N, C-alpha and C positions, 0 to 999 in steps of 0.2 A: 395727832396720833402717827403720822410716817417719822417722826422724830423718834418716840416712844419705841417704834418697831424697830429704828435703826440702832438705837442705844440697846436693845435686847439682842440683835444679832450681832453688835460689836462685841458685847459681852460675852455671849455664847464662845464667839471665835476666839477671844482670848482666854477664856476659861478652858476651853478643850484643845489649844494649840500646844505643839510639842516642840520646846525651844530645841534648837540645835545646839549641840555642845559639842566646841572643837578645844582641844588642849594644845598649846604653844607655850614652851618655856625656855628661857634664856638662862643658861647656867654657867658661872665660873667656877673652875677648879685650878689647883695648881700641883706641881709636883717638883720635888727638888732639882736643880741644874744639874747636880752629881749624878743623878740616874740615868744621863744622858751620855755617858763616856762612849758608848758605840750604838749603832742602828737597833740592834737586835734589842739592847737594855732601854733604848728610848721607846722601841715600838712598844715591849712590854709595860714600861712605866705609863705611858699613854693610855694604853688600852685598859689597865688596872685603874687608871682614874676616871675613865669614861664609864667602867662596869661599875664603880663606887657610885656615881652621880645616879646612874639608871638604876642601882639598887636602892639607894637612900633618899635621893632628893625628888623623885616624881613619883606619883601617886597614880599613874596610869601606864598603860603598855605602850611605849613609842615605836612608830613604824619608821621613822627617820630620824636620824641623828647627824647633827653637819657641824664641823668644827667652823667656827666664824672667823676666830683670831687665835691667834697663839705669840706670845711675846715673852722675852726673857727679861725678867728686870731682879738685877741682884743675883741671888742664889737660888732663884726660883723661876719656873716655867709656868706662866699662867695660860690657861686655855679656855676659851668661850665656845661653850655648847649650845646650839639649838635644837631642842628636842620636840617632837610633835607626834601625835596620833594621826590616825587616817583622815578625819575630819580636818584637824590642823593643819596637814599638808595640805589639803585641796584649799584651804583658806590662803595659806602662804602663797601657793601659786597663783591664786586669783588676785592677792595682793600685789606679786611679782609682776603681773601682767599688767596691771592698774598703773604701777610705778612706770613701766615701760612706756605706756601710751603718754602718762604725764610728762616724762622726760622728753619724749618725741616733741610733744606739743610745746614745750619750754624751748626745744632748740630751734624750732620752725618759727618760734616767736607767735603761734596760736595760743590765745588765752584758754584757760582751761573751760571757762564758762565764759562765753561771748555775753557782753552787756547788750543792752535795747539799743537798735541801730539808730545812728544817730544822721542829721541831715547836714550836708555840706554848708561850712560857714558857722556851724554851732559849736 
């Protein structure tokens, strides 16, 4: 009887739960390298490329846009953008904090999840 009650409660929680939705998108775009003849032209070309991505590549309203990387290959400048909404921004912050803690643990030699204690001589 307790198992049945627990199952009913579990199903009710799952059925009425509101899942969190966070949008995080990484998009690559490019512009011709000839549009980078001076700083003003480069700025205008990059802004136009980012505006184009925001209006045509994402189906949500972003709150943060970050340039992750930019490289010149041949006659094109490739730009990698990270785009997120409010919830996605919060998720990225938490992931960043978790990665920082993980790296600190790796730098100090402390394992991420310690195993069971062992006795000396084993």
